[in-house]
Backbone bond lengths (Angstrom), bond angles and torsions (degrees), N, CA, C in turn:
res aa  C-N    CA-C-N  psi(-1)  N-CA   C-N-CA  omega(-1)  CA-C   N-CA-C  phi
1 X - - - 1.447 - - 1.534 111.13 -
2 X 1.330 117.13 -47.47 1.459 120.57 179.77 1.519 110.68 -64.06
3 X 1.325 116.96 -33.13 1.455 121.82 -179.49 1.523 110.74 -57.38
4 X 1.331 116.24 -43.34 1.462 120.55 -179.92 1.518 111.70 -74.41
5 X 1.319 118.70 -26.26 1.455 122.35 -178.39 1.515 114.15 -83.90
6 X 1.326 117.49 6.57 1.461 121.41 -178.63 1.522 110.26 -91.71
7 X 1.317 115.79 129.87 1.466 121.96 173.34 1.523 107.90 -102.54
8 X 1.315 116.91 140.66 1.459 122.03 176.63 1.522 107.76 -103.64
9 X 1.338 116.30 124.12 1.461 121.21 -177.32 1.517 109.39 -130.52
10 X 1.330 116.03 142.93 1.458 122.00 -179.36 1.514 109.47 -94.66
11 X 1.336 116.72 143.56 1.455 121.84 -178.26 1.525 109.48 -153.43
12 X 1.326 116.08 156.84 1.459 120.26 170.09 1.515 107.76 -72.77
13 X 1.303 116.49 149.85 1.461 120.67 178.40 1.521 109.65 -78.69
14 X 1.320 117.33 139.23 1.466 118.83 175.95 1.526 111.64 -66.27
15 X 1.333 116.89 -17.53 1.467 120.89 177.53 1.515 111.87 -71.63
16 X 1.341 116.72 -22.19 1.459 120.33 -176.75 1.515 110.41 73.86
17 X 1.321 117.17 -141.68 1.463 124.40 176.26 1.526 113.28 52.37
18 X 1.335 117.18 35.28 1.457 120.31 176.87 1.508 115.14 76.67
19 X 1.323 118.00 7.79 1.456 120.55 179.74 1.516 110.77 -88.09
20 X 1.314 114.38 150.76 1.460 121.79 175.93 1.514 108.82 -126.99
21 X 1.326 116.13 166.66 1.463 121.05 179.91 1.518 110.46 -129.77
22 X 1.305 114.58 144.85 1.457 122.37 165.93 1.522 104.29 -106.33
23 X 1.328 115.67 114.58 1.456 121.24 -177.98 1.517 110.40 -95.04
24 X 1.324 117.17 140.31 1.459 123.48 174.58 1.526 106.10 -106.64
25 X 1.315 116.09 114.91 1.458 121.48 -172.46 1.525 109.75 -115.98
26 X 1.338 115.30 129.32 1.470 122.30 177.77 1.523 107.86 -125.50
27 X 1.309 115.97 116.09 1.471 123.15 -179.33 1.534 110.14 48.93
28 X 1.331 116.56 58.22 1.463 125.14 176.44 1.526 114.67 61.60
29 X 1.326 117.30 18.31 1.463 121.30 177.36 1.526 109.04 -125.19
30 X 1.322 116.31 130.76 1.468 120.70 176.96 1.524 108.05 -72.85
31 X 1.345 115.92 119.36 1.466 121.41 -179.00 1.525 112.00 -111.70
32 X 1.326 116.39 -1.54 1.449 120.31 178.43 1.511 111.01 -171.14
33 X 1.357 114.46 164.97 1.458 118.59 -178.08 1.524 108.61 -159.20
34 X 1.322 115.23 142.12 1.467 122.29 170.52 1.526 105.78 -118.10
35 X 1.332 116.55 119.27 1.458 121.64 178.98 1.525 107.60 -102.74
36 X 1.334 116.17 136.50 1.461 119.70 -173.62 1.520 111.57 -155.44
37 X 1.327 114.76 165.53 1.461 123.58 169.43 1.528 106.12 -124.00
38 X 1.306 117.72 132.62 1.465 121.41 177.10 1.520 108.46 -129.26
39 X 1.314 115.91 136.56 1.456 121.72 -179.01 1.527 108.99 -123.05
40 X 1.321 116.24 115.89 1.459 120.89 177.83 1.528 111.69 -70.44
41 X 1.323 117.15 -28.94 1.457 121.12 -179.34 1.519 111.10 -63.52
42 X 1.337 116.40 -45.91 1.471 121.75 -178.37 1.524 112.87 -93.13
43 X 1.322 116.37 -14.41 1.471 121.64 -173.02 1.522 110.16 59.21
44 X 1.341 115.91 39.65 1.457 122.58 177.48 1.522 109.44 -124.95
45 X 1.318 115.41 146.69 1.452 120.98 175.74 1.513 109.89 -138.03
46 X 1.340 115.95 148.60 1.457 121.39 -179.97 1.527 108.19 -128.62
47 X 1.325 115.80 122.76 1.465 121.55 175.65 1.521 106.57 -87.76
48 X 1.344 116.26 120.34 1.456 120.54 -174.44 1.528 113.38 -105.15
49 X 1.334 117.34 -14.36 1.467 119.24 179.35 1.526 109.76 -162.66
50 X 1.316 115.75 140.25 1.463 122.65 172.81 1.523 106.36 -134.16
51 X 1.324 116.03 122.53 1.461 121.25 -179.55 1.520 108.55 -130.90
52 X 1.337 116.62 131.15 1.466 122.46 173.86 1.519 107.99 -134.39
53 X 1.333 116.24 133.38 1.460 119.48 175.17 1.525 109.41 -60.94
54 X 1.311 116.01 148.34 1.468 123.10 -175.08 1.527 114.88 -46.84
55 X 1.329 120.45 -49.22 1.468 118.66 -176.54 1.534 114.45 -64.02
56 X 1.344 117.29 -15.00 1.458 120.91 -175.36 1.528 113.22 -106.67
57 X 1.318 118.10 1.18 1.470 121.32 -172.84 1.525 114.20 -64.87
58 X 1.289 119.77 -38.97 1.467 121.35 -177.09 1.529 112.56 -104.87
59 X 1.316 116.71 26.33 1.462 120.43 -176.38 1.525 113.75 -99.26
60 X 1.330 117.40 -2.90 1.464 120.43 -177.81 1.524 113.22 90.45
61 X 1.333 117.26 3.95 1.463 119.67 -178.57 1.525 112.38 -68.69
62 X 1.319 117.88 -33.39 1.459 120.05 177.43 1.520 111.00 -61.77
63 X 1.308 116.18 -45.19 1.465 121.70 177.65 1.523 110.31 -62.59
64 X 1.320 116.55 -43.41 1.467 120.66 179.23 1.528 110.56 -61.94
65 X 1.336 117.41 -44.14 1.462 121.25 -178.61 1.528 111.08 -63.52
66 X 1.341 117.70 -46.34 1.462 119.97 -179.48 1.527 111.49 -67.74
67 X 1.316 117.40 -34.87 1.468 120.61 175.97 1.524 110.34 -65.11
68 X 1.323 116.45 -39.81 1.462 121.26 178.32 1.534 110.10 -65.50
69 X 1.313 117.15 -40.61 1.462 121.77 177.65 1.523 110.22 -61.38
70 X 1.323 116.70 -44.47 1.468 120.64 177.98 1.520 111.63 -63.13
71 X 1.318 117.73 -35.34 1.466 119.57 -179.97 1.524 111.67 -71.94
72 X 1.327 117.25 -28.91 1.463 120.24 177.72 1.525 110.63 -73.57
73 X 1.319 117.08 -32.21 1.462 123.08 179.75 1.530 108.57 -123.59
74 X 1.328 118.29 73.08 1.471 120.58 -172.53 1.527 114.97 -66.72
75 X 1.326 118.53 -23.51 1.463 120.70 -177.03 1.528 112.74 -101.05
76 X 1.331 117.01 12.67 1.462 121.14 -177.71 1.525 110.22 -98.92
77 X 1.334 115.98 134.59 1.476 122.29 173.80 1.523 106.92 -90.26
78 X 1.323 116.42 121.12 1.462 121.47 -174.72 1.512 112.00 -95.05
79 X 1.344 114.90 143.60 1.464 124.20 171.83 1.526 106.79 -135.56
80 X 1.319 116.23 174.20 1.457 119.94 177.76 1.515 110.67 -141.17
81 X 1.320 115.03 151.59 1.460 120.94 173.62 1.527 110.63 -100.03
82 X 1.328 117.07 -1.22 1.460 121.73 -176.44 1.523 111.93 -79.85
83 X 1.314 115.11 143.74 1.462 120.69 174.21 1.524 108.41 -152.58
84 X 1.317 115.32 64.59 1.462 118.90 176.68 1.521 109.43 -125.89
85 X 1.283 115.34 161.73 1.465 121.99 -173.56 1.527 112.65 -58.42
86 X 1.317 117.41 -38.23 1.464 120.05 -175.18 1.523 113.64 -70.84
87 X 1.326 117.82 -28.69 1.466 119.82 -177.10 1.521 114.29 -106.77
88 X 1.324 117.55 -15.57 1.469 121.32 -174.40 1.530 112.44 -55.34
89 X 1.322 117.99 -48.66 1.464 121.39 -177.53 1.529 111.24 -66.03
90 X 1.323 116.89 -41.25 1.467 120.62 179.17 1.521 110.51 -60.94
91 X 1.311 117.55 -48.60 1.462 121.08 -177.29 1.518 111.63 -68.21
92 X 1.323 117.86 -35.09 1.463 120.95 175.76 1.528 109.86 -65.79
93 X 1.324 116.53 -44.37 1.466 121.90 179.49 1.532 111.46 -61.11
94 X 1.327 116.57 -34.89 1.465 121.58 -179.10 1.531 111.96 -88.53
95 X 1.358 116.99 4.67 1.476 123.14 178.56 1.530 112.19 57.52
96 X 1.332 115.53 44.52 1.464 121.12 177.51 1.523 107.18 -106.37
97 X 1.343 117.07 110.25 1.457 120.39 -175.97 1.523 112.88 -73.64
98 X 1.313 114.61 160.77 1.460 121.87 179.47 1.525 109.69 -81.44
99 X 1.332 115.37 138.54 1.464 122.81 175.69 1.524 108.16 -114.79
100 X 1.308 118.18 156.80 1.462 119.67 177.00 1.530 110.63 -62.20
101 X 1.332 117.04 149.37 1.464 121.04 176.43 1.522 108.66 -58.16
102 X 1.318 116.37 139.37 1.460 121.36 -179.34 1.511 113.25 74.67
103 X 1.339 117.50 19.19 1.463 121.40 -178.82 1.523 110.73 -57.91
104 X 1.311 115.50 137.03 1.460 122.44 179.07 1.521 109.63 -117.93
105 X 1.303 115.99 165.20 1.461 121.87 177.45 1.523 110.43 -64.68
106 X 1.317 115.77 158.74 1.453 121.74 178.54 1.521 110.90 -57.68
107 X 1.342 117.24 -45.48 1.463 118.71 -177.06 1.530 111.77 -71.45
108 X 1.326 118.96 -22.24 1.469 121.12 175.66 1.525 110.32 -67.96
109 X 1.320 116.85 -30.28 1.466 120.73 177.53 1.524 110.66 -68.91
110 X 1.329 116.55 -22.94 1.456 120.62 -179.48 1.530 112.08 -93.11
111 X 1.342 117.17 12.23 1.452 120.92 176.24 1.512 114.95 89.24
112 X 1.321 118.43 4.42 1.462 121.96 178.92 1.510 107.62 -114.39
113 X 1.320 117.42 125.89 1.460 121.59 179.83 1.513 108.20 -121.23
114 X 1.339 117.09 129.40 1.466 120.51 -178.48 1.518 110.76 -74.44
115 X 1.317 116.74 168.17 1.461 123.21 -178.08 1.503 112.67 -61.98
116 X 1.337 118.24 -24.64 1.466 121.44 -179.68 1.531 111.21 -81.05
117 X 1.305 118.40 2.15 1.458 120.72 176.90 1.509 114.02 85.13
118 X 1.363 117.91 13.71 1.450 123.36 -176.14 1.443 112.23 -56.45
């Protein structure tokens, strides 16, 4: 029931630095969030945070959120900097490989940084 009552909304990340968030909202309350950076220039994306409130953790919302993120950026190859117990299984299940902490886009390594902070 809660799964169907979840709205997915896009937002800028309060962290700034070119990050964005996919918010999971249930009855006007944010119950989860996926924070990420996506670069159209490199076709690379990095998931930097996944948070789900306790009652929603085993409901499939994490899978739904990451699938929705992939559908918004269909040509982006996703990686993650996360390595904690709560997200490890989800990211493995979604075939999202681990990237080094502070991972940057390919073109950022060449001295060019896009406006989104990639």
